[in-house]
Steps between C-alpha positions, in 0.01 A plus 500: 500500500640839407549782748229761462606868483333578832717234671816679392378815680549339837854391406575855381373643829728275702797591284423875518476488879835325518659749262368795705708406797217332683638164408451169674638451842625172638204377712566356840382135537196600702392755234551251221298242693216745541489582131524132402216413741287778348566359153405151611189626674398695196545200264305275735222765519512537120446121460201510741354804310528312168350184635209666678459820285513687830723806518471524882788253524733781375417730793820585688710352223443733204454867437170628361656537157621136501160388621341677202751327264407161645129590479544560127665168455230322699230677294667358185490159652135538598417614147664182362236299685756284670617460858865458582671330793854636535759337726843659564745213486816695570698817460863582443630850566723613211545865596450714802542871564376743768498873421511753786343248735151555352502351153604145405533316176501121498572285192346156514452177315151381603371148432123456496261206444183625334178305450213649294146384579159544339305703755167325429607136499815529713678280239868555440556668167876525510806482716851650487740351755817694539417828335817707543480879517791740525365802688600825651318602817511858624424565869463806719531524874175663607476578879749223581342235276631393162231493231517408138440794271563314177565152360620469149538179307815528292483152349266203520582142406387153590715222606646315794500794739800585716664157471539478875695823526245728663307548814212265527154642554 
C-alpha cells in the first residue's frame, strides 16, 4: 500500500520540530515505559472499538481529533455492511523519540488478526491472520497522561507477523 500524501505531513512535522532545535531528548526508562504503555493501551482500545463499533473504548487513550479519525474509519466499516473482529497479536517498537517532554513519536510494526463477519448471519466472511502494519503513532502528554493524537499506517502487508521477534499481546 502506498503512503498517502497526508501521512507524509506527520513525518514532515516531526522533522521540522527536530530541525528547529526542539529535537528529541533521550527519554529516561520510566518516561519510555509510560509512552509504550500508552501506545499499548491505545492499540488494545482500538481493537475493542473496531470489534464493538464503540468509540467509548478510546476514552483516555486518544485525543478528540484521533477519536474523530477512528469514527470515520468505523463509519466506513459500518457502511460496508460487515462486522470486524480485530485482535492485536503483537507489536515491535522500531523508533522512539520524545520532544520537549510533551510530544512523542513511536514507530511500530503491528501484527493483527482480522476476521470479517456478516452482521445478519454472524457467518465468517473472511480472515487475515498476521496482517502486518508499519505505523507511526504521535502522542501528546496532556495533564500528565500520554494520549494518541495520530496513528498513521505507512505500509500494510500480510504474512507471518513478527516471526517471534516482538512483544506478544
